[in-house]
C-alpha positions in Angstrom: -34.7 -61.6 191.6 -36.1 -58.4 193.5 -36.3 -58.3 197.6 -38.6 -56.4 200.0 -36.1 -55.4 202.7 -36.9 -54.0 206.2 -34.3 -52.1 207.5 -33.9 -51.2 211.0 -32.0 -48.2 212.3 -31.8 -47.7 216.0 -31.1 -44.4 215.8 -32.1 -41.1 214.6 -31.7 -41.5 210.8 -30.3 -38.8 209.5 -27.9 -36.5 211.2 -24.8 -36.4 208.8 -22.5 -38.6 210.4 -20.2 -42.0 209.3 -23.1 -44.9 210.4 -25.7 -42.4 208.9 -23.6 -42.4 205.9 -23.3 -45.9 205.3 -27.1 -46.7 206.1 -27.9 -43.6 203.7 -25.5 -45.1 200.8 -26.6 -48.8 201.2 -30.3 -48.0 200.8 -29.7 -45.3 198.0 -27.6 -48.5 196.3 -30.0 -51.5 197.0 -33.1 -49.4 195.4 -30.5 -48.7 192.2 -30.3 -52.3 192.2 -34.3 -52.7 191.8 -35.3 -53.8 195.8 -37.7 -52.1 197.4 -36.7 -50.7 200.7 -38.3 -49.6 203.6 -36.4 -47.9 206.8 -38.0 -47.9 210.0 -36.1 -45.4 212.6 -36.8 -43.1 215.5 -38.9 -40.1 215.6 -36.2 -37.5 214.9 -33.9 -36.5 211.9 -33.7 -35.6 208.5 -35.5 -37.4 205.6 -33.7 -38.3 202.9 -35.4 -38.0 198.7 -36.4 -41.0 197.7 -36.4 -43.2 200.8 -39.7 -45.0 202.8 -38.8 -43.8 206.1 -41.3 -45.3 209.1 -40.9 -43.5 212.1 -41.5 -44.3 216.0 -44.0 -42.3 217.8 -42.5 -38.6 219.1 -41.0 -38.3 221.9 -41.9 -34.3 222.3 -38.5 -33.5 224.5 -35.9 -35.3 222.4 -35.7 -33.5 219.5 -32.1 -33.4 219.1 -30.2 -36.5 217.6 -29.8 -39.3 220.3 -25.7 -40.1 219.1 -24.3 -43.6 220.4 -25.0 -45.5 224.1 -28.0 -43.3 225.6 -30.2 -43.9 228.6 -33.0 -42.6 226.3 -32.8 -45.9 223.9 -34.6 -47.8 226.8 -37.8 -46.4 225.5 -36.8 -44.8 221.8 -36.3 -48.8 221.1 -39.6 -49.9 222.5 -41.7 -47.1 220.3 -39.6 -48.6 217.2 -39.7 -51.7 217.9 -43.8 -51.7 217.9 -43.7 -49.1 214.7 -41.5 -51.9 213.2 -44.0 -54.5 213.7 -46.7 -52.6 212.5 -44.5 -51.9 209.0 -43.8 -55.3 209.2 -47.2 -56.7 209.5 -47.5 -54.5 206.3 -44.8 -55.1 204.1 -44.3 -58.6 204.5 -41.0 -58.4 204.2 -38.3 -61.0 202.5 -35.1 -59.6 204.3 -35.2 -57.9 207.7 -31.8 -55.8 207.6 -30.6 -54.6 210.9 -28.0 -51.7 212.1 -26.6 -52.1 215.5 -27.4 -54.9 217.6 -30.3 -52.9 219.2 -32.3 -53.1 216.0 -31.2 -56.8 215.6 -32.8 -57.4 219.1 -36.2 -55.6 217.6 -35.3 -57.7 214.2 -35.1 -61.1 215.9 -38.5 -61.9 217.1 -39.5 -60.5 213.6 -37.8 -63.3 212.1 -39.6 -65.8 213.8 -43.0 -64.3 213.3 -42.2 -64.0 209.5 -39.9 -66.8 208.7 -37.5 -64.4 206.8 -33.6 -63.8 207.4 -32.2 -61.4 209.7 -28.9 -59.7 208.2 -27.2 -57.8 211.0 -25.2 -55.1 209.8 -22.2 -54.9 212.5 -20.3 -51.6 212.8 -18.9 -52.5 215.4 -19.3 -54.3 218.9 -22.4 -53.2 220.8 -20.7 -54.0 224.2 -17.0 -51.7 223.1 -19.6 -48.9 222.1 -20.4 -48.3 225.9 -17.3 -48.4 227.1 -16.3 -45.8 224.4 -18.6 -43.5 225.3 -18.2 -44.1 229.3 -21.7 -46.0 229.0 -20.2 -49.0 231.1 -17.1 -49.8 232.6 -15.5 -53.1 232.8 -15.9 -53.6 236.2 -19.4 -53.0 236.1 -22.1 -56.0 237.2 -23.6 -55.1 233.9 -20.7 -55.7 231.8 -21.0 -59.9 231.4 -24.9 -59.7 230.6 -24.8 -56.9 228.3 -21.9 -58.8 226.7 -23.7 -62.4 226.4 -26.7 -60.3 225.3 -24.6 -59.0 222.0 -22.5 -62.7 221.6 -26.4 -63.9 222.0 -27.9 -61.8 218.1 -24.3 -62.7 216.7 -25.7 -65.9 217.1 -28.8 -65.7 216.1 -28.5 -63.7 212.7 -28.7 -65.7 209.4 -26.0 -63.4 208.6 -23.3 -61.0 209.8 -22.4 -58.0 207.8 -19.0 -55.8 208.7 -18.1 -52.8 207.9 -14.4 -53.8 207.8 -12.3 -57.4 207.1 -11.0 -56.5 210.6 -14.4 -56.7 212.4 -15.0 -60.0 210.4 -11.5 -61.5 211.3 -12.5 -60.4 215.0 -15.5 -62.0 214.8 -14.4 -65.6 213.3 -11.8 -65.4 216.0 -14.5 -65.2 218.8 -15.2 -68.7 217.2 -19.3 -68.2 217.9 -20.6 -67.4 214.9 -20.2 -70.2 211.6 -17.6 -68.8 209.5 -19.7 -68.4 206.7 -22.0 -66.5 207.9 -19.6 -63.7 208.3 -19.1 -61.1 205.3 -17.0 -58.0 205.4 -18.7 -55.6 203.2 -16.6 -52.2 203.7 -17.5 -48.6 203.7 -17.6 -46.6 200.1 -18.0 -43.6 198.6 -19.4 -41.9 195.7 -16.3 -41.1 193.3 -17.8 -38.8 191.7 -19.2 -36.3 194.1 -16.0 -36.4 196.5 -13.3 -36.0 194.3 -9.7 -33.6 194.0 -10.0 -30.0 193.5 -9.8 -29.5 189.5 -8.0 -26.3 189.7 -11.0 -24.6 188.0 -11.7 -20.8 188.5 -15.3 -22.1 189.7 -14.1 -24.4 192.1 -10.9 -21.8 193.5 -13.5 -19.1 193.8 -16.3 -21.1 195.9 -13.3 -22.6 198.0 -12.3 -18.7 198.6 -15.9 -18.0 199.3 -16.7 -20.5 201.4 -12.9 -19.8 203.6 -14.1 -16.7 204.0 -17.2 -17.9 205.5 -15.8 -19.6 208.1 -13.4 -17.6 209.3 -10.1 -18.8 208.2 -7.4 -16.6 206.8 -6.4 -16.7 203.1 -2.6 -17.5 203.7 -3.6 -20.7 206.4 -2.8 -24.2 205.4 -5.9 -26.4 206.6 -5.8 -30.0 208.4 -9.4 -31.0 207.7 -11.3 -33.5 209.8 -15.2 -34.9 209.9 -17.1 -37.1 212.3 -18.7 -37.3 215.7 -17.1 -35.3 218.1 -16.1 -37.3 221.0 -12.8 -38.6 223.1 -13.5 -42.1 221.6 -12.9 -40.2 218.4 -9.5 -38.4 219.1 -11.3 -35.1 219.5 -9.8 -34.3 222.2 -6.2 -35.4 221.3 -6.6 -33.3 217.8 -6.9 -30.2 219.7 -3.9 -30.8 221.8 -2.3 -31.5 218.1 -3.1 -28.6 217.2 -1.4 -26.6 220.1 1.8 -28.8 219.7 2.0 -28.2 216.0 0.9 -24.1 215.4 3.4 -23.6 218.4 5.7 -24.1 215.5 3.8 -24.0 212.5 1.2 -20.5 213.1 0.4 -20.9 208.7 -1.7 -24.4 210.2 -5.4 -24.4 210.3 -7.7 -26.9 211.8 -10.9 -27.6 210.3 -12.8 -29.8 212.9 -16.1 -30.5 211.2 -18.9 -32.2 213.3 -21.5 -32.6 216.5 -22.7 -33.0 219.1 -21.8 -30.3 221.3 -19.4 -28.3 219.2 -19.3 -25.3 221.5 -17.2 -27.6 224.2 -14.7 -28.3 222.2 -14.4 -24.5 221.0 -13.9 -23.6 225.1 -11.4 -26.4 224.9 -9.6 -25.1 222.0 -9.8 -21.1 223.8 -8.4 -23.1 227.3 -4.9 -24.3 224.9 -4.9 -20.8 223.5 -5.4 -22.0 220.0 -9.2 -20.6 219.4 -7.4 -18.4 216.6 -5.9 -21.8 214.5 -9.3 -24.2 215.3 -13.1 -23.9 213.5 -15.8 -25.8 214.8 -18.6 -25.0 212.5 -20.4 -27.5 214.3 -22.7 -30.5 212.2 -21.6 -30.4 207.7 -24.7 -31.4 206.1 -23.7 -34.7 204.1 -24.4 -33.1 200.5 -22.2 -30.3 200.9 -19.4 -32.3 202.5 -17.4 -32.4 199.1 -17.4 -28.7 199.6 -16.1 -29.0 202.8 -13.3 -31.1 202.8 -12.0 -29.8 198.9 -10.7 -27.0 201.5 -8.2 -29.0 203.1 -4.4 -29.8 201.9 -4.1 -32.8 204.2 -6.9 -35.1 206.2 -6.9 -36.5 209.9 -8.4 -39.6 211.0 -7.6 -39.6 214.6 -10.2 -42.5 216.0 -8.7 -44.8 218.9 -11.9 -47.4 218.9 -10.5 -50.9 217.6 -14.1 -52.3 216.9 -15.6 -49.9 214.6 -15.5 -48.9 211.6 -14.1 -45.5 210.0 -16.2 -44.2 206.7 -14.6 -40.8 207.4 -11.7 -42.0 205.3 -13.1 -43.3 202.2 -14.4 -39.7 201.3 -10.7 -38.4 202.5 -9.6 -40.9 199.8 -11.6 -40.2 197.2 -10.9 -36.3 197.5 -7.0 -37.4 197.1 -6.3 -35.8 200.6 -3.0 -37.2 202.2 -4.7 -38.4 205.2 -3.2 -39.0 208.6 -4.7 -41.3 211.1 -3.8 -43.4 214.1 -2.4 -46.5 213.3 -5.9 -49.1 213.9 -5.9 -51.9 212.6 -9.2 -50.4 210.6 -7.7 -47.5 209.5 -4.5 -49.4 207.9 -7.1 -51.8 206.3 -8.8 -48.9 204.6 -5.7 -46.9 203.6 -2.8 -49.4 202.7 -0.4 -47.6 202.0 -1.6 -44.8 201.0 -1.3 -42.9 204.4 0.5 -42.0 207.1 0.4 -43.2 210.6 0.6 -42.4 214.0 1.4 -44.1 217.0 -2.3 -44.7 218.9 -3.2 -42.0 221.0 0.0 -40.4 220.8 -0.7 -36.3 219.9 2.8 -35.5 219.7 3.5 -38.3 217.1 0.2 -37.2 215.3 1.4 -33.4 215.2 4.5 -34.7 213.7 3.1 -36.5 211.2 0.8 -33.9 210.1 3.8 -32.2 209.5 5.5 -34.4 207.2 2.6 -34.3 205.3 2.5 -30.8 205.0 6.6 -30.3 204.8 7.1 -33.0 201.8 4.6 -31.8 199.2 5.6 -34.3 196.6 4.6 -37.4 199.4 1.4 -35.3 199.7 0.6 -35.4 196.3 1.5 -38.8 195.7 -0.4 -40.5 198.4 -3.6 -38.4 197.5 -3.2 -39.8 194.1 -3.0 -43.5 195.6 -5.5 -42.9 198.1 -7.8 -41.4 195.1 -7.2 -44.6 192.9 -7.6 -47.0 195.8 -10.9 -45.5 196.1 -12.2 -45.7 192.8 -10.9 -48.7 191.9 -12.1 -50.8 195.4 -14.7 -48.2 197.5 -17.5 -48.4 195.5 -21.4 -48.4 196.8 -22.3 -50.2 193.5 -19.8 -53.0 194.5 -20.6 -53.1 197.9 -24.7 -53.4 196.6 -23.9 -56.3 194.4 -21.8 -58.4 197.5 -25.6 -57.6 199.8 -27.5 -59.1 197.1 -25.5 -62.3 197.4 -25.6 -62.0 201.0 -29.4 -61.9 201.1 -29.7 -64.7 198.4 -27.4 -66.8 200.7 -29.4 -66.0 203.4 -32.5 -66.6 202.2 -31.1 -70.2 200.3 -30.2 -70.7 204.0 -34.0 -70.3 205.5 -36.0 -72.0 202.9 -33.5 -75.1 202.9 -34.7 -78.1 204.7 -33.6 -78.0 208.6 -31.2 -81.5 208.0 -29.2 -79.4 204.9 -28.5 -75.8 207.1 -25.6 -74.8 208.0 -25.1 -76.7 211.2 -25.0 -74.5 214.4 -22.2 -73.9 216.2 -23.0 -76.4 219.4 -23.4 -79.1 217.2 -20.5 -78.8 214.9 -18.1 -78.8 218.1 -19.7 -81.8 219.8 -18.4 -83.5 216.1 -15.4 -82.5 216.8 
């Protein structure tokens, strides 16, 4: 069966970072399976080839991408809700696929209006993200209501797709959503485009040219990072790590790629005296990312969030890069025994593990090869698309079943115990 899918993304799609990469690769994989898909998103962001994007009304004073929690989302989501309603009435979708809890809130009334399933693509806890971004404090009076809204949205979705098995297990442990509605669909990677450096003359010339453009001396060994620049992503700690490591290893260079506001991190690197060993080029266009990652000898994933996915690791693995990460459940889930782990939030230990990967070249080569093999075998977007199809079919079958045959709501299941 083919589906008309209305996807809702309450974000400035497309903006070249992890959440958006997941949305983009999912849409491409779903479309390749023969389904029609329309994406409703904010007014700003890049258009992407082959994807029908319907944008909310223009907000002239916001041109930059809105990343993470922001007060601007209060009215941006109102505009997106109006646009999504109009698209839904025109498209008459079979499935509403919502990325983030805000998008699920927009999709809930449409679910009731159209009588179709609502799928929540859960890439982390909304409340935890607000805490990570400093938008909310646990001591705030708003914490309880916001957490309550998140729980209500989780319960209301016909199915929840998580970007990690860790997130799925956390939701099951909460006991608020029937286990059969929770499905792990881990972030994937295009292993044809993201592949190890092949040693060819053409690729070597391209690497040398890109390296020169970035101003990285030819004798430096490069540690690469791609992602958002933010404290909860570990960016501050990564620059502190650069100070520690380059003090004893002056041939090491950190290529820290991403946005927003790379200038503030350049100033931070200068304040620590490591500006000559840290390059922050800003936003990297996703279609070019593999070329930049190919410059790396080692990759690093210092993210400290305990609930969000970490899709950049899949890209590192597909490139065959030995990867060092903080020992979070998500990092361990993705890398398994193909990575090196540092103590959570410990810059000194992160520096030590990076130095180990640089010094022990045989270990680094073995880890990189194993990571590449794991990515090819387990992290295909085609495989993810087949899983998503099955989730759509199950949610639709539940929705169309007679009321007495549907999965019992939690309150009834608890009462029957």
